[in-house]
Gaussian input, Z-matrix of N, CA and C with variables (Angstrom, degrees):
# hf/3-21g

backbone

0 1
 N
 C     1     B1
 C     2     B2     1     A1
 N     3     B3     2     A2     1     D1
 C     4     B4     3     A3     2     D2
 C     5     B5     4     A4     3     D3
 N     6     B6     5     A5     4     D4
 C     7     B7     6     A6     5     D5
 C     8     B8     7     A7     6     D6
 N     9     B9     8     A8     7     D7
 C    10    B10     9     A9     8     D8
 C    11    B11    10    A10     9     D9
 N    12    B12    11    A11    10    D10
 C    13    B13    12    A12    11    D11
 C    14    B14    13    A13    12    D12
 N    15    B15    14    A14    13    D13
 C    16    B16    15    A15    14    D14
 C    17    B17    16    A16    15    D15
 N    18    B18    17    A17    16    D16
 C    19    B19    18    A18    17    D17
 C    20    B20    19    A19    18    D18
 N    21    B21    20    A20    19    D19
 C    22    B22    21    A21    20    D20
 C    23    B23    22    A22    21    D21
 N    24    B24    23    A23    22    D22
 C    25    B25    24    A24    23    D23
 C    26    B26    25    A25    24    D24
 N    27    B27    26    A26    25    D25
 C    28    B28    27    A27    26    D26
 C    29    B29    28    A28    27    D27
 N    30    B30    29    A29    28    D28
 C    31    B31    30    A30    29    D29
 C    32    B32    31    A31    30    D30
 N    33    B33    32    A32    31    D31
 C    34    B34    33    A33    32    D32
 C    35    B35    34    A34    33    D33
 N    36    B36    35    A35    34    D34
 C    37    B37    36    A36    35    D35
 C    38    B38    37    A37    36    D36
 N    39    B39    38    A38    37    D37
 C    40    B40    39    A39    38    D38
 C    41    B41    40    A40    39    D39
 N    42    B42    41    A41    40    D40
 C    43    B43    42    A42    41    D41
 C    44    B44    43    A43    42    D42
 N    45    B45    44    A44    43    D43
 C    46    B46    45    A45    44    D44
 C    47    B47    46    A46    45    D45
 N    48    B48    47    A47    46    D46
 C    49    B49    48    A48    47    D47
 C    50    B50    49    A49    48    D48
 N    51    B51    50    A50    49    D49
 C    52    B52    51    A51    50    D50
 C    53    B53    52    A52    51    D51
 N    54    B54    53    A53    52    D52
 C    55    B55    54    A54    53    D53
 C    56    B56    55    A55    54    D54
 N    57    B57    56    A56    55    D55
 C    58    B58    57    A57    56    D56
 C    59    B59    58    A58    57    D57
 N    60    B60    59    A59    58    D58
 C    61    B61    60    A60    59    D59
 C    62    B62    61    A61    60    D60
 N    63    B63    62    A62    61    D61
 C    64    B64    63    A63    62    D62
 C    65    B65    64    A64    63    D63
 N    66    B66    65    A65    64    D64
 C    67    B67    66    A66    65    D65
 C    68    B68    67    A67    66    D66
 N    69    B69    68    A68    67    D67
 C    70    B70    69    A69    68    D68
 C    71    B71    70    A70    69    D69
 N    72    B72    71    A71    70    D70
 C    73    B73    72    A72    71    D71
 C    74    B74    73    A73    72    D72
 N    75    B75    74    A74    73    D73
 C    76    B76    75    A75    74    D74
 C    77    B77    76    A76    75    D75
 N    78    B78    77    A77    76    D76
 C    79    B79    78    A78    77    D77
 C    80    B80    79    A79    78    D78
 N    81    B81    80    A80    79    D79
 C    82    B82    81    A81    80    D80
 C    83    B83    82    A82    81    D81
 N    84    B84    83    A83    82    D82
 C    85    B85    84    A84    83    D83
 C    86    B86    85    A85    84    D84
 N    87    B87    86    A86    85    D85
 C    88    B88    87    A87    86    D86
 C    89    B89    88    A88    87    D87
 N    90    B90    89    A89    88    D88
 C    91    B91    90    A90    89    D89
 C    92    B92    91    A91    90    D90
 N    93    B93    92    A92    91    D91
 C    94    B94    93    A93    92    D92
 C    95    B95    94    A94    93    D93
 N    96    B96    95    A95    94    D94
 C    97    B97    96    A96    95    D95
 C    98    B98    97    A97    96    D96
 N    99    B99    98    A98    97    D97
 C   100   B100    99    A99    98    D98
 C   101   B101   100   A100    99    D99
 N   102   B102   101   A101   100   D100
 C   103   B103   102   A102   101   D101
 C   104   B104   103   A103   102   D102
 N   105   B105   104   A104   103   D103
 C   106   B106   105   A105   104   D104
 C   107   B107   106   A106   105   D105
 N   108   B108   107   A107   106   D106
 C   109   B109   108   A108   107   D107
 C   110   B110   109   A109   108   D108
 N   111   B111   110   A110   109   D109
 C   112   B112   111   A111   110   D110
 C   113   B113   112   A112   111   D111
 N   114   B114   113   A113   112   D112
 C   115   B115   114   A114   113   D113
 C   116   B116   115   A115   114   D114
 N   117   B117   116   A116   115   D115
 C   118   B118   117   A117   116   D116
 C   119   B119   118   A118   117   D117
 N   120   B120   119   A119   118   D118
 C   121   B121   120   A120   119   D119
 C   122   B122   121   A121   120   D120
 N   123   B123   122   A122   121   D121
 C   124   B124   123   A123   122   D122
 C   125   B125   124   A124   123   D123
 N   126   B126   125   A125   124   D124
 C   127   B127   126   A126   125   D125
 C   128   B128   127   A127   126   D126
 N   129   B129   128   A128   127   D127
 C   130   B130   129   A129   128   D128
 C   131   B131   130   A130   129   D129
 N   132   B132   131   A131   130   D130
 C   133   B133   132   A132   131   D131
 C   134   B134   133   A133   132   D132
 N   135   B135   134   A134   133   D133
 C   136   B136   135   A135   134   D134
 C   137   B137   136   A136   135   D135
 N   138   B138   137   A137   136   D136
 C   139   B139   138   A138   137   D137
 C   140   B140   139   A139   138   D138
 N   141   B141   140   A140   139   D139
 C   142   B142   141   A141   140   D140
 C   143   B143   142   A142   141   D141
 N   144   B144   143   A143   142   D142
 C   145   B145   144   A144   143   D143
 C   146   B146   145   A145   144   D144
 N   147   B147   146   A146   145   D145
 C   148   B148   147   A147   146   D146
 C   149   B149   148   A148   147   D147
 N   150   B150   149   A149   148   D148
 C   151   B151   150   A150   149   D149
 C   152   B152   151   A151   150   D150
 N   153   B153   152   A152   151   D151
 C   154   B154   153   A153   152   D152
 C   155   B155   154   A154   153   D153
 N   156   B156   155   A155   154   D154
 C   157   B157   156   A156   155   D155
 C   158   B158   157   A157   156   D156
 N   159   B159   158   A158   157   D157
 C   160   B160   159   A159   158   D158
 C   161   B161   160   A160   159   D159
 N   162   B162   161   A161   160   D160
 C   163   B163   162   A162   161   D161
 C   164   B164   163   A163   162   D162
 N   165   B165   164   A164   163   D163
 C   166   B166   165   A165   164   D164
 C   167   B167   166   A166   165   D165
 N   168   B168   167   A167   166   D166
 C   169   B169   168   A168   167   D167
 C   170   B170   169   A169   168   D168
 N   171   B171   170   A170   169   D169
 C   172   B172   171   A171   170   D170
 C   173   B173   172   A172   171   D171
 N   174   B174   173   A173   172   D172
 C   175   B175   174   A174   173   D173
 C   176   B176   175   A175   174   D174
 N   177   B177   176   A176   175   D175
 C   178   B178   177   A177   176   D176
 C   179   B179   178   A178   177   D177
 N   180   B180   179   A179   178   D178
 C   181   B181   180   A180   179   D179
 C   182   B182   181   A181   180   D180
 N   183   B183   182   A182   181   D181
 C   184   B184   183   A183   182   D182
 C   185   B185   184   A184   183   D183
 N   186   B186   185   A185   184   D184
 C   187   B187   186   A186   185   D185
 C   188   B188   187   A187   186   D186
 N   189   B189   188   A188   187   D187
 C   190   B190   189   A189   188   D188
 C   191   B191   190   A190   189   D189
 N   192   B192   191   A191   190   D190
 C   193   B193   192   A192   191   D191
 C   194   B194   193   A193   192   D192
 N   195   B195   194   A194   193   D193
 C   196   B196   195   A195   194   D194
 C   197   B197   196   A196   195   D195
 N   198   B198   197   A197   196   D196
 C   199   B199   198   A198   197   D197
 C   200   B200   199   A199   198   D198
 N   201   B201   200   A200   199   D199
 C   202   B202   201   A201   200   D200
 C   203   B203   202   A202   201   D201
 N   204   B204   203   A203   202   D202
 C   205   B205   204   A204   203   D203
 C   206   B206   205   A205   204   D204
 N   207   B207   206   A206   205   D205
 C   208   B208   207   A207   206   D206
 C   209   B209   208   A208   207   D207
 N   210   B210   209   A209   208   D208
 C   211   B211   210   A210   209   D209
 C   212   B212   211   A211   210   D210
 N   213   B213   212   A212   211   D211
 C   214   B214   213   A213   212   D212
 C   215   B215   214   A214   213   D213
 N   216   B216   215   A215   214   D214
 C   217   B217   216   A216   215   D215
 C   218   B218   217   A217   216   D216
 N   219   B219   218   A218   217   D217
 C   220   B220   219   A219   218   D218
 C   221   B221   220   A220   219   D219
 N   222   B222   221   A221   220   D220
 C   223   B223   222   A222   221   D221
 C   224   B224   223   A223   222   D222
 N   225   B225   224   A224   223   D223
 C   226   B226   225   A225   224   D224
 C   227   B227   226   A226   225   D225
 N   228   B228   227   A227   226   D226
 C   229   B229   228   A228   227   D227
 C   230   B230   229   A229   228   D228
 N   231   B231   230   A230   229   D229
 C   232   B232   231   A231   230   D230
 C   233   B233   232   A232   231   D231
 N   234   B234   233   A233   232   D232
 C   235   B235   234   A234   233   D233
 C   236   B236   235   A235   234   D234
 N   237   B237   236   A236   235   D235
 C   238   B238   237   A237   236   D236
 C   239   B239   238   A238   237   D237
 N   240   B240   239   A239   238   D238
 C   241   B241   240   A240   239   D239
 C   242   B242   241   A241   240   D240
 N   243   B243   242   A242   241   D241
 C   244   B244   243   A243   242   D242
 C   245   B245   244   A244   243   D243
 N   246   B246   245   A245   244   D244
 C   247   B247   246   A246   245   D245
 C   248   B248   247   A247   246   D246
 N   249   B249   248   A248   247   D247
 C   250   B250   249   A249   248   D248
 C   251   B251   250   A250   249   D249
 N   252   B252   251   A251   250   D250
 C   253   B253   252   A252   251   D251
 C   254   B254   253   A253   252   D252
 N   255   B255   254   A254   253   D253
 C   256   B256   255   A255   254   D254
 C   257   B257   256   A256   255   D255
 N   258   B258   257   A257   256   D256
 C   259   B259   258   A258   257   D257
 C   260   B260   259   A259   258   D258
 N   261   B261   260   A260   259   D259
 C   262   B262   261   A261   260   D260
 C   263   B263   262   A262   261   D261
 N   264   B264   263   A263   262   D262
 C   265   B265   264   A264   263   D263
 C   266   B266   265   A265   264   D264
 N   267   B267   266   A266   265   D265
 C   268   B268   267   A267   266   D266
 C   269   B269   268   A268   267   D267
 N   270   B270   269   A269   268   D268
 C   271   B271   270   A270   269   D269
 C   272   B272   271   A271   270   D270
 N   273   B273   272   A272   271   D271
 C   274   B274   273   A273   272   D272
 C   275   B275   274   A274   273   D273
 N   276   B276   275   A275   274   D274
 C   277   B277   276   A276   275   D275
 C   278   B278   277   A277   276   D276
 N   279   B279   278   A278   277   D277
 C   280   B280   279   A279   278   D278
 C   281   B281   280   A280   279   D279
 N   282   B282   281   A281   280   D280
 C   283   B283   282   A282   281   D281
 C   284   B284   283   A283   282   D282
 N   285   B285   284   A284   283   D283
 C   286   B286   285   A285   284   D284
 C   287   B287   286   A286   285   D285
 N   288   B288   287   A287   286   D286
 C   289   B289   288   A288   287   D287
 C   290   B290   289   A289   288   D288
 N   291   B291   290   A290   289   D289
 C   292   B292   291   A291   290   D290
 C   293   B293   292   A292   291   D291
 N   294   B294   293   A293   292   D292
 C   295   B295   294   A294   293   D293
 C   296   B296   295   A295   294   D294
 N   297   B297   296   A296   295   D295
 C   298   B298   297   A297   296   D296
 C   299   B299   298   A298   297   D297
 N   300   B300   299   A299   298   D298
 C   301   B301   300   A300   299   D299
 C   302   B302   301   A301   300   D300
 N   303   B303   302   A302   301   D301
 C   304   B304   303   A303   302   D302
 C   305   B305   304   A304   303   D303
 N   306   B306   305   A305   304   D304
 C   307   B307   306   A306   305   D305
 C   308   B308   307   A307   306   D306
 N   309   B309   308   A308   307   D307
 C   310   B310   309   A309   308   D308
 C   311   B311   310   A310   309   D309
 N   312   B312   311   A311   310   D310
 C   313   B313   312   A312   311   D311
 C   314   B314   313   A313   312   D312
 N   315   B315   314   A314   313   D313
 C   316   B316   315   A315   314   D314
 C   317   B317   316   A316   315   D315
 N   318   B318   317   A317   316   D316
 C   319   B319   318   A318   317   D317
 C   320   B320   319   A319   318   D318
 N   321   B321   320   A320   319   D319
 C   322   B322   321   A321   320   D320
 C   323   B323   322   A322   321   D321
 N   324   B324   323   A323   322   D322
 C   325   B325   324   A324   323   D323
 C   326   B326   325   A325   324   D324
 N   327   B327   326   A326   325   D325
 C   328   B328   327   A327   326   D326
 C   329   B329   328   A328   327   D327

   B1=1.4430
   B2=1.5243
   B3=1.3112
   B4=1.4588
   B5=1.5219
   B6=1.3232
   B7=1.4582
   B8=1.5253
   B9=1.3380
   B10=1.4564
   B11=1.5277
   B12=1.3200
   B13=1.4646
   B14=1.5286
   B15=1.3305
   B16=1.4602
   B17=1.5219
   B18=1.3208
   B19=1.4520
   B20=1.5283
   B21=1.3029
   B22=1.4694
   B23=1.5225
   B24=1.3288
   B25=1.4645
   B26=1.5268
   B27=1.3030
   B28=1.4592
   B29=1.5345
   B30=1.3213
   B31=1.4660
   B32=1.5238
   B33=1.3249
   B34=1.4653
   B35=1.5267
   B36=1.3149
   B37=1.4620
   B38=1.5245
   B39=1.3257
   B40=1.4650
   B41=1.5269
   B42=1.3184
   B43=1.4552
   B44=1.5330
   B45=1.3210
   B46=1.4637
   B47=1.5313
   B48=1.3195
   B49=1.4607
   B50=1.5256
   B51=1.3177
   B52=1.4659
   B53=1.5321
   B54=1.3180
   B55=1.4604
   B56=1.5269
   B57=1.3120
   B58=1.4630
   B59=1.5243
   B60=1.3182
   B61=1.4539
   B62=1.5368
   B63=1.3283
   B64=1.4630
   B65=1.5249
   B66=1.3145
   B67=1.4712
   B68=1.5235
   B69=1.3071
   B70=1.4684
   B71=1.5208
   B72=1.3354
   B73=1.4701
   B74=1.5255
   B75=1.3302
   B76=1.4657
   B77=1.5255
   B78=1.3029
   B79=1.4745
   B80=1.5185
   B81=1.3286
   B82=1.4721
   B83=1.5227
   B84=1.3158
   B85=1.4690
   B86=1.5246
   B87=1.3083
   B88=1.4698
   B89=1.5244
   B90=1.3294
   B91=1.4647
   B92=1.5202
   B93=1.3193
   B94=1.4692
   B95=1.5225
   B96=1.3143
   B97=1.4641
   B98=1.5262
   B99=1.3110
   B100=1.4649
   B101=1.5227
   B102=1.3212
   B103=1.4624
   B104=1.5251
   B105=1.3066
   B106=1.4609
   B107=1.5130
   B108=1.2940
   B109=1.4611
   B110=1.5296
   B111=1.3049
   B112=1.4744
   B113=1.5321
   B114=1.3237
   B115=1.4685
   B116=1.5123
   B117=1.3180
   B118=1.4652
   B119=1.5214
   B120=1.3155
   B121=1.4616
   B122=1.5240
   B123=1.3246
   B124=1.4646
   B125=1.5290
   B126=1.3178
   B127=1.4685
   B128=1.5225
   B129=1.3138
   B130=1.4687
   B131=1.5296
   B132=1.3176
   B133=1.4704
   B134=1.5235
   B135=1.3315
   B136=1.4617
   B137=1.5228
   B138=1.3232
   B139=1.4680
   B140=1.5264
   B141=1.3226
   B142=1.4667
   B143=1.5349
   B144=1.3246
   B145=1.4637
   B146=1.5263
   B147=1.3380
   B148=1.4719
   B149=1.5260
   B150=1.3200
   B151=1.4680
   B152=1.5307
   B153=1.3178
   B154=1.4610
   B155=1.5259
   B156=1.3131
   B157=1.4721
   B158=1.5262
   B159=1.3284
   B160=1.4659
   B161=1.5259
   B162=1.3200
   B163=1.4689
   B164=1.5245
   B165=1.3302
   B166=1.4642
   B167=1.5269
   B168=1.3089
   B169=1.4624
   B170=1.5290
   B171=1.3122
   B172=1.4608
   B173=1.5280
   B174=1.3234
   B175=1.4670
   B176=1.5272
   B177=1.3239
   B178=1.4636
   B179=1.5266
   B180=1.3191
   B181=1.4691
   B182=1.5235
   B183=1.3292
   B184=1.4657
   B185=1.5245
   B186=1.3167
   B187=1.4671
   B188=1.5199
   B189=1.3100
   B190=1.4686
   B191=1.5322
   B192=1.3143
   B193=1.4670
   B194=1.5298
   B195=1.3169
   B196=1.4622
   B197=1.5155
   B198=1.3213
   B199=1.4682
   B200=1.5268
   B201=1.3197
   B202=1.4723
   B203=1.5277
   B204=1.3245
   B205=1.4675
   B206=1.5238
   B207=1.3176
   B208=1.4679
   B209=1.5293
   B210=1.3109
   B211=1.4656
   B212=1.5231
   B213=1.3168
   B214=1.4610
   B215=1.5229
   B216=1.3276
   B217=1.4536
   B218=1.5165
   B219=1.2913
   B220=1.4535
   B221=1.5061
   B222=1.3285
   B223=1.4571
   B224=1.5249
   B225=1.3014
   B226=1.4612
   B227=1.5247
   B228=1.3268
   B229=1.4653
   B230=1.5228
   B231=1.3239
   B232=1.4719
   B233=1.5243
   B234=1.3143
   B235=1.4588
   B236=1.5285
   B237=1.3304
   B238=1.4659
   B239=1.5224
   B240=1.3185
   B241=1.4671
   B242=1.5361
   B243=1.3428
   B244=1.4754
   B245=1.5307
   B246=1.3112
   B247=1.4675
   B248=1.5249
   B249=1.3232
   B250=1.4645
   B251=1.5292
   B252=1.3077
   B253=1.4699
   B254=1.5226
   B255=1.3130
   B256=1.4603
   B257=1.5317
   B258=1.3230
   B259=1.4647
   B260=1.5252
   B261=1.3222
   B262=1.4685
   B263=1.5313
   B264=1.3106
   B265=1.4681
   B266=1.5315
   B267=1.3204
   B268=1.4677
   B269=1.5278
   B270=1.3166
   B271=1.4652
   B272=1.5276
   B273=1.3202
   B274=1.4624
   B275=1.5259
   B276=1.3283
   B277=1.4650
   B278=1.5209
   B279=1.3244
   B280=1.4643
   B281=1.5291
   B282=1.3074
   B283=1.4695
   B284=1.5200
   B285=1.3213
   B286=1.4671
   B287=1.5226
   B288=1.3326
   B289=1.4660
   B290=1.5282
   B291=1.3285
   B292=1.4605
   B293=1.5253
   B294=1.3246
   B295=1.4705
   B296=1.5252
   B297=1.3325
   B298=1.4686
   B299=1.5269
   B300=1.3242
   B301=1.4667
   B302=1.5278
   B303=1.3261
   B304=1.4685
   B305=1.5275
   B306=1.3314
   B307=1.4711
   B308=1.5252
   B309=1.3088
   B310=1.4618
   B311=1.5192
   B312=1.3167
   B313=1.4641
   B314=1.5304
   B315=1.3189
   B316=1.4592
   B317=1.5234
   B318=1.3241
   B319=1.4604
   B320=1.5305
   B321=1.3236
   B322=1.4781
   B323=1.5204
   B324=1.2952
   B325=1.4553
   B326=1.5193
   B327=1.3087
   B328=1.4791
   B329=1.4978
   A1=107.46
   A2=116.88
   A3=116.97
   A4=111.91
   A5=114.98
   A6=120.57
   A7=112.64
   A8=117.11
   A9=119.71
   A10=110.59
   A11=116.28
   A12=120.15
   A13=109.71
   A14=117.17
   A15=120.81
   A16=110.56
   A17=115.96
   A18=121.34
   A19=111.50
   A20=117.28
   A21=121.73
   A22=110.07
   A23=116.58
   A24=119.89
   A25=111.01
   A26=117.36
   A27=120.75
   A28=110.52
   A29=117.50
   A30=120.43
   A31=111.08
   A32=116.92
   A33=121.32
   A34=110.47
   A35=117.06
   A36=120.57
   A37=110.17
   A38=116.97
   A39=120.88
   A40=111.12
   A41=116.59
   A42=120.51
   A43=110.74
   A44=116.27
   A45=120.24
   A46=112.22
   A47=117.14
   A48=120.38
   A49=113.19
   A50=117.23
   A51=119.66
   A52=112.30
   A53=116.22
   A54=121.01
   A55=110.48
   A56=115.86
   A57=120.92
   A58=111.65
   A59=116.52
   A60=122.21
   A61=110.62
   A62=116.69
   A63=121.23
   A64=111.88
   A65=117.88
   A66=120.33
   A67=111.60
   A68=116.56
   A69=120.84
   A70=110.38
   A71=116.69
   A72=120.10
   A73=111.55
   A74=117.35
   A75=119.08
   A76=111.43
   A77=117.05
   A78=119.83
   A79=111.30
   A80=116.39
   A81=120.45
   A82=110.73
   A83=116.85
   A84=120.37
   A85=110.22
   A86=116.31
   A87=119.69
   A88=111.82
   A89=117.14
   A90=119.46
   A91=110.83
   A92=116.67
   A93=117.56
   A94=111.52
   A95=118.46
   A96=120.43
   A97=111.25
   A98=116.94
   A99=120.35
   A100=114.76
   A101=117.95
   A102=119.21
   A103=114.75
   A104=118.01
   A105=120.36
   A106=108.82
   A107=117.63
   A108=121.53
   A109=114.67
   A110=119.26
   A111=120.88
   A112=110.64
   A113=115.82
   A114=121.81
   A115=112.81
   A116=118.02
   A117=120.30
   A118=110.99
   A119=116.73
   A120=121.13
   A121=110.50
   A122=116.57
   A123=121.42
   A124=110.43
   A125=116.91
   A126=119.81
   A127=112.12
   A128=116.86
   A129=119.04
   A130=111.23
   A131=116.23
   A132=119.79
   A133=110.47
   A134=118.15
   A135=120.60
   A136=110.94
   A137=116.43
   A138=119.54
   A139=109.64
   A140=117.80
   A141=120.57
   A142=110.84
   A143=116.17
   A144=120.97
   A145=113.23
   A146=117.56
   A147=118.92
   A148=111.32
   A149=117.07
   A150=121.86
   A151=111.87
   A152=116.82
   A153=121.52
   A154=110.94
   A155=115.86
   A156=120.31
   A157=111.36
   A158=117.15
   A159=121.79
   A160=108.39
   A161=116.34
   A162=120.23
   A163=112.71
   A164=117.37
   A165=120.32
   A166=111.20
   A167=116.07
   A168=121.44
   A169=109.96
   A170=116.02
   A171=121.12
   A172=111.24
   A173=117.89
   A174=120.40
   A175=111.40
   A176=117.73
   A177=120.27
   A178=110.79
   A179=117.21
   A180=120.34
   A181=110.89
   A182=116.90
   A183=120.72
   A184=110.11
   A185=116.22
   A186=121.19
   A187=110.96
   A188=116.44
   A189=120.86
   A190=112.54
   A191=117.92
   A192=119.23
   A193=108.53
   A194=116.89
   A195=120.30
   A196=112.62
   A197=116.20
   A198=120.07
   A199=111.93
   A200=116.75
   A201=119.61
   A202=109.26
   A203=116.92
   A204=120.13
   A205=110.62
   A206=117.37
   A207=121.92
   A208=111.76
   A209=115.49
   A210=120.59
   A211=113.51
   A212=115.83
   A213=118.77
   A214=113.53
   A215=116.57
   A216=120.77
   A217=114.96
   A218=116.52
   A219=120.64
   A220=109.77
   A221=114.54
   A222=119.84
   A223=107.83
   A224=116.29
   A225=121.44
   A226=107.96
   A227=115.50
   A228=120.77
   A229=112.23
   A230=116.89
   A231=119.69
   A232=111.29
   A233=116.18
   A234=120.52
   A235=111.47
   A236=117.06
   A237=119.50
   A238=115.57
   A239=118.90
   A240=120.03
   A241=111.96
   A242=119.47
   A243=118.06
   A244=112.79
   A245=116.78
   A246=120.85
   A247=109.81
   A248=116.21
   A249=120.28
   A250=111.43
   A251=117.36
   A252=120.02
   A253=110.75
   A254=117.60
   A255=121.44
   A256=111.10
   A257=116.49
   A258=120.76
   A259=112.42
   A260=116.94
   A261=120.24
   A262=111.41
   A263=117.97
   A264=121.44
   A265=112.53
   A266=116.88
   A267=121.15
   A268=108.47
   A269=116.62
   A270=121.77
   A271=113.95
   A272=116.96
   A273=119.63
   A274=112.86
   A275=117.11
   A276=120.58
   A277=114.22
   A278=117.39
   A279=119.56
   A280=112.73
   A281=117.93
   A282=120.63
   A283=112.09
   A284=116.47
   A285=120.43
   A286=110.49
   A287=115.34
   A288=120.20
   A289=110.88
   A290=116.93
   A291=119.84
   A292=110.91
   A293=117.05
   A294=120.22
   A295=111.26
   A296=116.39
   A297=120.54
   A298=110.49
   A299=117.03
   A300=120.10
   A301=111.22
   A302=116.65
   A303=120.57
   A304=110.97
   A305=116.48
   A306=120.00
   A307=110.92
   A308=116.69
   A309=120.70
   A310=110.19
   A311=116.30
   A312=120.41
   A313=111.56
   A314=116.31
   A315=120.87
   A316=112.21
   A317=117.83
   A318=120.82
   A319=115.92
   A320=117.46
   A321=118.88
   A322=109.88
   A323=114.79
   A324=120.32
   A325=108.91
   A326=116.50
   A327=119.55
   A328=111.78
   D1=138.50
   D2=-177.65
   D3=-87.00
   D4=162.12
   D5=-173.92
   D6=-65.66
   D7=-30.06
   D8=178.58
   D9=-64.06
   D10=-46.62
   D11=179.44
   D12=-62.73
   D13=-43.95
   D14=176.46
   D15=-54.57
   D16=-48.33
   D17=-177.68
   D18=-61.26
   D19=-43.61
   D20=179.88
   D21=-65.01
   D22=-45.96
   D23=179.96
   D24=-63.85
   D25=-43.65
   D26=-179.57
   D27=-61.56
   D28=-43.79
   D29=178.65
   D30=-60.93
   D31=-41.79
   D32=179.51
   D33=-65.69
   D34=-46.48
   D35=179.39
   D36=-61.43
   D37=-48.21
   D38=-179.36
   D39=-58.96
   D40=-41.01
   D41=178.25
   D42=-64.21
   D43=-44.40
   D44=-179.47
   D45=-66.43
   D46=-32.71
   D47=-178.67
   D48=-67.89
   D49=-19.87
   D50=178.18
   D51=-106.40
   D52=10.37
   D53=177.67
   D54=-63.07
   D55=153.50
   D56=174.46
   D57=-77.03
   D58=-14.35
   D59=-176.70
   D60=-91.18
   D61=120.17
   D62=-178.11
   D63=-60.65
   D64=-40.90
   D65=179.26
   D66=-60.70
   D67=-39.02
   D68=178.17
   D69=-65.06
   D70=-44.00
   D71=179.28
   D72=-64.31
   D73=-45.97
   D74=-178.61
   D75=-67.78
   D76=-36.37
   D77=176.08
   D78=-62.21
   D79=-39.55
   D80=178.32
   D81=-64.18
   D82=-41.93
   D83=178.35
   D84=-61.93
   D85=-48.70
   D86=-178.87
   D87=-64.77
   D88=-38.82
   D89=177.15
   D90=-60.33
   D91=-47.79
   D92=-176.06
   D93=-67.15
   D94=-31.87
   D95=179.50
   D96=-74.04
   D97=-45.23
   D98=-172.66
   D99=-93.14
   D100=-20.94
   D101=-173.42
   D102=-119.84
   D103=-26.17
   D104=-175.02
   D105=-90.81
   D106=129.54
   D107=-168.38
   D108=-85.82
   D109=-12.00
   D110=-175.65
   D111=-84.73
   D112=85.08
   D113=-175.60
   D114=-56.97
   D115=-38.38
   D116=-178.40
   D117=-61.31
   D118=-45.48
   D119=179.27
   D120=-66.57
   D121=-43.50
   D122=-179.57
   D123=-60.31
   D124=-46.53
   D125=-179.67
   D126=-61.46
   D127=-41.78
   D128=178.39
   D129=-61.99
   D130=-40.81
   D131=178.64
   D132=-67.03
   D133=-41.86
   D134=178.73
   D135=-62.00
   D136=-43.02
   D137=177.48
   D138=-60.68
   D139=-44.47
   D140=176.76
   D141=-56.29
   D142=-41.18
   D143=-176.80
   D144=-71.69
   D145=-16.75
   D146=175.96
   D147=-69.45
   D148=-9.36
   D149=176.54
   D150=-100.42
   D151=7.01
   D152=-179.18
   D153=-64.38
   D154=146.89
   D155=174.59
   D156=-82.22
   D157=-11.73
   D158=177.72
   D159=-85.44
   D160=115.34
   D161=-175.69
   D162=-61.81
   D163=-33.84
   D164=179.26
   D165=-67.05
   D166=-44.88
   D167=179.61
   D168=-65.47
   D169=-44.95
   D170=-178.28
   D171=-62.04
   D172=-47.94
   D173=-178.81
   D174=-66.79
   D175=-37.33
   D176=177.24
   D177=-66.08
   D178=-41.18
   D179=178.56
   D180=-61.25
   D181=-42.80
   D182=179.18
   D183=-62.09
   D184=-47.70
   D185=179.36
   D186=-59.62
   D187=-41.84
   D188=-177.04
   D189=-69.16
   D190=-24.64
   D191=173.88
   D192=-60.87
   D193=-44.16
   D194=175.85
   D195=-64.08
   D196=-36.14
   D197=179.43
   D198=-65.02
   D199=-33.50
   D200=176.48
   D201=-59.43
   D202=-44.56
   D203=178.52
   D204=-62.27
   D205=-42.58
   D206=179.32
   D207=-63.43
   D208=-46.93
   D209=-172.88
   D210=-76.77
   D211=-35.77
   D212=-170.50
   D213=-112.09
   D214=-5.26
   D215=175.32
   D216=69.80
   D217=10.75
   D218=179.22
   D219=-160.99
   D220=159.91
   D221=-178.72
   D222=-162.57
   D223=153.25
   D224=176.61
   D225=-80.03
   D226=91.67
   D227=-175.30
   D228=-63.22
   D229=-34.36
   D230=-179.77
   D231=-64.11
   D232=-28.59
   D233=179.15
   D234=-80.73
   D235=-46.65
   D236=-168.29
   D237=-93.72
   D238=-31.46
   D239=-175.85
   D240=-60.06
   D241=-47.89
   D242=179.06
   D243=-59.58
   D244=-37.67
   D245=179.41
   D246=-64.63
   D247=-47.45
   D248=-179.04
   D249=-65.97
   D250=-39.38
   D251=177.78
   D252=-63.51
   D253=-38.61
   D254=176.14
   D255=-63.15
   D256=-39.15
   D257=-179.72
   D258=-68.97
   D259=-19.90
   D260=178.42
   D261=-61.89
   D262=-23.42
   D263=-179.96
   D264=-85.89
   D265=-3.34
   D266=179.30
   D267=-102.52
   D268=108.27
   D269=-172.89
   D270=-50.74
   D271=-40.03
   D272=-177.55
   D273=-69.09
   D274=-18.72
   D275=-173.54
   D276=-122.33
   D277=-3.68
   D278=-175.66
   D279=-62.58
   D280=-36.29
   D281=177.92
   D282=-65.22
   D283=-42.32
   D284=177.17
   D285=-64.02
   D286=-42.73
   D287=-179.56
   D288=-64.68
   D289=-41.95
   D290=179.42
   D291=-64.09
   D292=-41.64
   D293=177.16
   D294=-59.93
   D295=-43.05
   D296=179.00
   D297=-64.83
   D298=-43.02
   D299=177.67
   D300=-61.96
   D301=-40.17
   D302=177.29
   D303=-62.65
   D304=-43.82
   D305=177.75
   D306=-59.83
   D307=-42.02
   D308=179.70
   D309=-63.81
   D310=-44.49
   D311=-179.63
   D312=-62.27
   D313=-40.67
   D314=-175.88
   D315=-79.68
   D316=-43.40
   D317=-167.60
   D318=-104.70
   D319=-23.63
   D320=-175.83
   D321=-81.17
   D322=122.29
   D323=175.87
   D324=-78.61
   D325=139.91
   D326=179.49
   D327=-76.49

């Protein structure tokens, strides 16, 4: 993929992620997880989104971290494990975090 296309896609995703419309934000998250090939960039954005004040965005971002491990067979554990472990102490998100940790344990190759 060329850098121009990357740049255009990243700008579109970034714009959609700050939209006031929840459907637009969730679509952007799902697009970057399932369609955008730059896992390093996607993971950094997902980690950023785990700090969102929007519970829907935050829970989807946590779930999608696990999906990266499932889909791509690898993940930057040093980046995501501390974040997920921290989320385990948040009652509203501990189930999502545990599911993501389980996906990483099962699917991510060391």
